[in-house]
N, C-alpha and C positions, 0 to 999 in steps of 0.2 A: 248544457243539459241541466235539467232539474235537480237537485240533491235528491237523493233517495234515502226516505226517512222511516218508511214503515218498513217492518221485518219482512213482510210477504212481498213488497216490490224489490226489496234488496235482494231477496233469493230469487226471485223471478230473473232480475236483469243477471245475477250471478249466473244462473242455470243457461240463459240465453247468450252467456259470452260477452257480455257487455262491458266487463270490467277492462276497459281500454287505458292506455298508458295516457296521463295527462288529463284524463276526466276527473269531474270535482265529485268524486264520490266521496261520501262521509267515510273517514276509516272506522271500520268496525271489526269485532273480533272475528273474523273469517281468515280460513287459511289461504284464501285467494287475493285476499287484501295485501298481503305480503309479497313482494316482486320476488320472484325465484333467486335473482342475485344475491339476496340478503338472506336466502336460506343456508346456513353451513353446512346442512346434510346433503344437498345436493351437489353433483361433482363439479369440480373446477371448470370444465370445459361447458357444462350447461350453464353454470354462472356467468362464464365470460359472454356467451352467447345471448343471454337475456340482458346484460347490461349493455352489451354494445347495440342491440336492437333499440335501445332507448336513446342513444348518445346522439348527438348533433354533430357536425364538423367541429363547430366551437369546442365542444367536450374532447373530441377525438384529437384535435390540434393541441389542445392544452396538454394531454396526457404525453403527446411526445417531447414537451418542454421542460427543461429543467432550469431554473433560475437560481442566484447565488442569494444567502438570507441578507446580504448588505444591500442588496437592490430591491429586493421582493418584501414587502410585510406581509404577514398572514392575510391581512384583508386582501392586498393586491395578488396575493398568489392564489387566494379563492376566486377572484374576480376574474382572473385569467385561466381558471381551471387546470391551473400548473399540476404537472403530474409528479413532479419532484422538486426539491429544494436540497442545495447543498451549502455547506462550508469549504470555501477554499482553505489553504494552507494559512492557519493562524486567524481565521475568521469565527470568533467565539462570542460567547455571550459574556457580559460582565455581571458579577464574578466568573470566572472559569472554572465552574464546578459542575459535577454530574446533575444535583439538582438544578442549576440555572440552565444547563442543557435540556434537561426533561422539562422545565417550565416552557421554554422558548418553542421546542418542537411540540409540545403539546398544544401551543397556540397556533402552529400551523394546523395543526389535525383538527383542532377544534372549529377553525375557519373552513377547512375543505370540507369535513363531514356536515356542515350546516348548510350546505349549498346545493339546489339541484339535486344531482343525483348521489350525493354525498360521498364521491370516490376520495379515500384517504390519499394523503401523498406519501412518496418514500422518500426519507430523510438521506442522503449520503455524505460522507467523509472520507478523507484519506486514513486508512488504518495500516499504514505499511510496516511498522514495527513496534505493534500495540494500537491503541486508540491515540494517536501520536499528537492530536489537537487540544487534548484535556489535561489539565494541571493534575498531577497525582494519579494518571494512568501508570500501569507497568509500562515501563520501555525496553523493550527487547533487542539484542542485537540486529543489527541491519542483515538483510539477506546474504550479503557477502561473507559473512561469520557464518550464518546458518549452513551456507554451502559447505564451508570448510569443517564444520561439525559432523556434516553426513549423517544426521540421524532424523529421518523423516517421521517417526513416529512422534517425537520431542516438536517437530515443527508443527505436527498436526494439534497436538496439546497447547501450542503457542495459538495457533487460531482459535482454538476453542475458548481460550482465555481473553484473547483480545475479542472475539463476539460477544461474550460476556459482559466485558466492561464497557464496549460500544452500545451494547442493547441497553444497558443501564442507563444511559443519557438519552436514548429515543432514537438513536443512528440504527437503522436496520439495514444499511446499505453501504457495505465498506469498498473502498478502491483500493483493492489488493486481492490476490498476490500479482506481484510485477514479476512476469515469466519470462523476462528478456533475457537473451544470451549476449552477454558484452563481448564484443570481439575486439575492441581497442580501449586499453585503460585509461585513455586521455580523455574519454566520455565521464562526463560529470555526474551520469546515474550508475556507473559501474556498479556502486556500493547497493543498488537495487536489485542486481543481478546475483542468483546462487551460483554462478559459475560460467566458464568460457565454452562448456561444452553443454549441448543441450541436455544431457542425463542429469545434470545437476538440478535444472529446473523441473525436469520430469520426475525425479523423485521426490521433491519438495513441493509438487502441486498438490500432495496430499493435503495441505494446511487449507485448501478449498474445502475439504471434508470436516475439518476442525471449525472452520467459520460458519458454515451452513449447518453443521449439526446433524442429528439423526433425521431430523425433518426440519423444513423450514419454518414449520409453524411452531417449533418449540420458542419459549420465550427468550432461552438465550442464544438462539440462533440469529445470523444476519445474513443478507444477501452477499456472495463473494463476486469480485470482479477480477477476470483474467485480463492482465494488461501488458503491454500495448500492443494491439495487433496490427502489424506484424513488421519485425525486422528494425525495429528501434535501436537494438544492441549493433547493428552491423553496418551503421552509415560509415561513408568514407571519412577517414582522419577522426572517427568518433565524435564527429558535430554532433551536438542534440538538435533533434528534428532535422537533421541533414537528409543526405540521399544514398539508399543503400542500393548499392550498384552491384547486384550478385544475379545468377540465372535462377530461373525458377525451381532447377532441380536443387540449387544450393539453399535458397529457401525453405525447401520443403526439408531438406536433411538436417539444417542448423536451427530455424527459426520456429518451425511448425510442431516439432514434435511434443513442446510442452502444452501448448493449444488443445491438442488432440487428447492429451492426459488431462488437463483441465476439464474439457467436455467429457471424458469418461468418469469423472467426478461429479459430474452434473453441475456444473460452474453455473450460476444464475445469469450473470452478464458477462460482456464483453466490452474492454476500451479500446477504441480505434487509435491508432498511434500518429503521432504528428509527423513522423518522417516520410520520405516518399520512397517509392521502388521504382528504381531506373527512371528517375525525372518525373514519376505522377504520383501525387498527394495520395497516401492510404484513404485519408477522408472521402476520397471521390472515387475511390477505385471499386467496382461493382464485381469485378472477377475476384478480389480478395474477400471481399466482404459478402456477398451473395454465394459465389460458386464455391470457393474454397471452404469459408467457414461454415456457413449455414447448410450448404450443400453437402460437400464432401466430408465435413468432418461431424456434419448433423446437429450442430449446434440450436438448441430448441429456445434457449433464453433471449434477452433482448440485448441490443447493442447500443452502447451509449457513446457519444462522441467524445473527446477530450476537451479542454477548457476552450473555449471560442475556436476548435478544430475546423469547423465547415469554412471558417473566414479566410484559411489558408490556400484554399485550393486554387484560385486564381492568383496568389500572390500580391494581392491588393487589399489594402485596410478596409473594414466593413464587408459583411457579407452581402451578397446579392442575390436575387431571386433565381439566377442560374446556379449558384452554389447551393443554395437550399435544396433546389429539386435534384441536382445531381447527387448530392450526399445522402438525399432521403431514398431515391431511387438506387443508389448503390447498395442500400439496406441499413443505413443508420435508422435505429427505432426511436431512440430518445436522443435530443440533441441538447449539448451543454452551452446555454448561451447565458452567461452570467448576469450580464446587465440588460442586452437588448432583447429579453424574453418577447415582450408586447411586438417588437418588430418582426420578430421570428414567427409568432403565431399568426399575424395578420399576412406574411409573407407566405408561408405555408399554406394558409386557406387559398390565398389568391393563386399558387401554383397548381392547387387540386381542381379550384373551381375553371381555370384556363386551360385544362387537360394536360399540365405537363407532368402531374405526379397522380398516377391511376388510384381511384379509392380503394383497390385491391390493395395496394402498398400500405395505405393508411389504416385498413382494418388489420393488416399483417402485423404491423409494429403495434397497435394498440391490443392485439390478442396477447402478443408476448409480454407486452408489460402488466396488462391486468392478470395474466395467469400467474406472474410472480407474485404479485399485491395479495391474490387470493391465497396463494400456497404460505405466504408469508403470515396468514391469518389478520393482515391490515383492517379488513372490512369487520371482524369482530372486536379485534384488541387495537384500536389505533393508537391509544395514549403508552406512553413508557410503563414498563412494568419496574416501579420503583424497588420492587423487593429486592433485585438484583444489585443495588447501590450497595448493599452490607459488604460485598465482596470486592468492590472497586479498590485497584491498588493493595489489595489484601497482601498480607505475609507468605500466604501459600502461593499467591501469583507471582510476588518477587522471587519466591524460592526456585520456581521454575525457569524465571528469567535468568538467576545467578547459575544455574545448572546450564542454561544455554551459552553462558558466557565461556564456563568453563570447557566446555565441548568445542568451542570455535577457536580457542588459542592453538596458533601453529608454532611448535618450537622449530625454527630454521638454522640455529648453531648454538654449539653447547660446548665451550672447552672447559668442562668441568667446573662451570660456575653455578650451574641450577642441579638440583634445586636449592634454594636458599635455606640455610639452617635458622631453624626457628628459635633456637635458644641461644643465649651467650653471643650475639650477632651484633655488628654495628655497621647499619644501613644508611648509605646516602641516597636520597630521591632527589630528582631534578627533573625539569621539563616542563614546557606549557601545558602538556597533556596529563600530567600527574595528577592535578588537582582541580578539574576543570569537568563539571558535569555536562555542561553544555558541547565541548569540543568531543567528549566521549560517546554522547549521543548522536552527533551530525546533524545533518538535515533533517526536515521533515519532523521537528521536534519542537512542539508549541506554535512554531511558525514555519513557513514554507521552506526559507534557506537554515534555519537553525541559527542557534547564535552562542558564543561564547559564554561562560559565567560558570563561576565556582558551584553555585548552588540553584541554577536554573530550574531543574526538577529535582523532586525527593529521590533519594536513593544514596549509593557509596560512590565516592569516586576510587581510583585507582590508589591513591596515598590512604585514603580510610582502609582499604582493605590490607594494604601493607602493615600499616599500624594496628589494626584491629586483629590481624591473625599472628601478629609477631608474639612469640612466646617469652617465658623468664629470662631476664638479663639481657633482652634485646634491646638497643637503643636505635630509633629511626628519626633522621634528621631530614628536613625538607628544605631546600632553598630552588627557586624555579631556575634560576640562571647557573645555579652550580655555585655560588657564593660560598665559601667558608670549607669547602673539601680539603682533607689533607690525607696523609699516608695512614692516619690510625684507622680510617673505615677499610673494612674487609670487603665491602661491596657498593658499587653504584649503580642505581637503576634509572637509567634515562628515558623518560617518558616523552617521545617525540612525534612528529607527524603532522596532521592536517587540521585545519579548524573547519567548522561546518560550512557547508553549501547544499544547495538543490540544483536541478536542471538549469542548463543554460550558464549560469555562474560558476558551474563546477567544471566545465571544460577546461581542459589544460593543455591546449594544441603545442605550447612550447615546452612542454616537459612536465616530468614529476619528481624533481629534486627537492631535497629537503631545504627549509627557509633559512635565512641568516642567523636566526635566534638558535635552529637546532644544531646548524654546523658549529657555531661557535660554543656552545654548550660540549658537543663530543669533543671538541680540540682541547677544552678546560678540562674535562674528565681525563681524557688521554695524558695530559701532560700530569695530572695529579699521580699518576702510576696506579691507581686504584681499579681493580679488575671490574669491567663495565658491562652492564645488561642493556642493550638497547630494546626498548619496547615501542613498538610503532602502532600510534592509533590513527587508522585512516580508511578511506573507502575504496582503496585500490593498492596494488603493491608499488611502492616508490622507489626512486633512484638511491640505493643506498650502498652499491658495489664499493665506491671509494672510502666508504666510511667502515665496512665490514671488516677488514684487516685490525681496526684499532679497537674492536671490542670482542669480549670472550663470550657473549651469549647475545641471540637476537629472537624475540619472540612477536608474531605478527598479532595484534588485538583486535584488529579491525576497528567497528565501532560498536563497542559492547553495550551501549544503552545506559539503563539506570543502575546496573549492579556491577560497578567496578571492581567489588570484593572478587566477583569471580575471576578476575585477571590475577588477584594476589593468591588465590586457592591453588592455583598452577604453579605460579613463582615458587611457592612454598612446598611444593610438592603434595598438598594434600590431596590433590588430584592430579594422574599422571596426564601430561598432554597427548591428545589423540587427534586433534585437528590435521588436516590435510589441507595442501593448498588446491582451491577449485580454480585458480588462476596460475598460468605461466608468471612467475617471476622474472622480469626481464633483467639483463645486465645494465641497461640503459633504455631511456625512453626512445632514442633512436632505433630500437629493434620494434618498436609498436607498428602495426598490429604484429602480436606474437602469440601464439595459441598452439594448444596441444596437437601434435601431427602436422604442423608445418615446416618441419624440419630446421627449426631455429634452436638453438641452444641458450636458453635463459640462465639466469642466475641460480635459479632453484626450478626444476620442473614442475608441470601440474601432478598433484597428486603428492608431493613431497611433504614430509612432515616427520620431525624425530620424537621419540619418547625418552624419559628417563631410564625406562627398564632396559631398553636395547638402543645401541647407540649407531643403528643403521635404520634405513626405511623400508 
C-alpha cells in the first residue's frame, strides 16, 4: 500500500477505517495512530483485547514462557518473545548490588520493548524472607518464626518492605509467600511454613497485601505468588517433591484454606507444586489447577510452573510434547523452563498446530498474563524506579526485621535463669550459631541452599546482640567450642542447632538430632556447673529431650535472619517473650508426623510458649 503523505488522503483513509494493523502508514499526530493497548486511560480488558488481536502464535507462545537469566541474554529473550525472565537462587549480576540488578533488568526491558509489539517482560525472583538474593537486602525471619510471632499486621509490613526493596532492583514479581502447611518436620522446607495447621498460613497470607500494595500499579508494589499449589507440606515421610497420600476431604481441610485466603487477598500468581497427590504429579493435574484453583476458588491471576516442573510429569528426564500439552491443558499459564525455553516454545506451538492444545487455552493464558502486566504498569513504566533504592536495606527496614525477631522467640523452659541481668553480669557465650550470620539466616540467602559464614550478609549476630545490649559492669566472653569456661561465670548461653539448607538437601529422614559439635558443647557446659540457656537456631523443632534436663533455659530462635540482636533483646528481658509454637515439638523424631489434634503427646504442645511475667502458658 502506498505511503499516505498528504493530510487530505491521510484523513480520508482514517475516516474510511483503513488504519489496519501492519500497514505502512507514516506515523502522524493522530489519535488513531496509537494502538489502543498503548493508551493508559483505556480499560485493562480493552487493552488486552486490542493487544491480543495483534499477536501471532509466536508472540503468544513466548508470553507463556519464562527463561533463566543465565541461559537467555536480553537479545535472546527478545528474539524468543519471552514473557518472563527469572533469577534462580543465587543467580545474580556482578556486582550483586541494587544498581547492577536494575541495569541488568532494564537491559531485558529495553530489548523486549524494542521488538514487534514491544511487550515488556516481568522479572521474577524468590523473595521468601526479604529480597533474599541481593546483598544488603533486609533479611527477615523465615516463615516458621513469623508463624510463632502470630502478628499478621507485622507480616503485612514485612511484605511491603520486601516489595519496596525488590522493586528498587527491577524485580516486579516475587515468588512468595509459601503457604505450605508442613505436616512432617523431617521435610527440608518446614521453615518455609507458617505452621502445621492451616490457620497459621491463612492468618499470615495477608503478606500478599503487603507485597502487592494498595494497587499493583504503585511503584513499590510487586506481584505476589502463592506457592506451592498444593499439598507440598503433606508428603509421606516429609519427602521433598514426594507423594501426598490423603483424601480430597483432607486436602480441602488442611492444604486448601491458605490458597483460598490468598485468592481473597487478590494474589496475582500461583505456583504449582512439585509433589504428587495420590501418585499424580500436580503439574499435570487439571482437576487441581483448573477445577479447584481457577474454578472453585475463583483465581483470576496466572499460574506458573515450578522450576522444570512439567518435566517431572512422566518421571523421565527431558520434557516431551505430551508433557507440554498435559500441563498447559491442565491450566498452567506460564512455564518455568530455565534453560530449554527455545525447545519449549517450538513444542508448544507444534502442540497447538496439531490440535493437542486448543487456541482458547493459549488465549486464556495470555489474557491472564497480560492483564497482570498492564495492572503492574509495565507498559508505561518498564524500567526500574531507582528512586526506591535510597531505602534499600535502610535502618527503618532493619528495625522492622528486629521487631519480627523479638516477636518470634519462643521461651520453652525457664528455671529462673532468664531474663539475663544486664549489669554486673559475667556471661559465657558458645556454640556454632552464636556468631554466624549465614547460619542464623538459613537457606534462600544470597544462594539457593544458603551458606555458613560469620559475615555473609550485613546485620547483627546473636553474639553481637548479647555484647551490644550488655550494661555497665557486664563481661561477655565467647568461645565457639566452650573452651575456657569456669565456675566464675554466672550464666552460659549455648547457641546451637542447624546449618543452612533448602529443598531436597534439607530433608532429614533419619531424624532431627543435634550434631556432634552441639552435643559435645552441651556436655562441656554441664560439666562446668554454670547454669546454661540453650538457644536453638533451626528451621524446625529438634530432638533435644535428652539434653533438656541439663539446661536451665530453652529458647527457640528459629532462623532470625539479619537481626540477631532481636534474640538478645528477649534474652535480656528488654522485650517479654510472646512467641508461641506453631508446630508441635516432638519428644523425638520417631513421633513424626506429629501435629495438633492427632492425639500424640509431644515434648511441648502446639501453641506453647512461656513469658517472664507469668510462668504458665
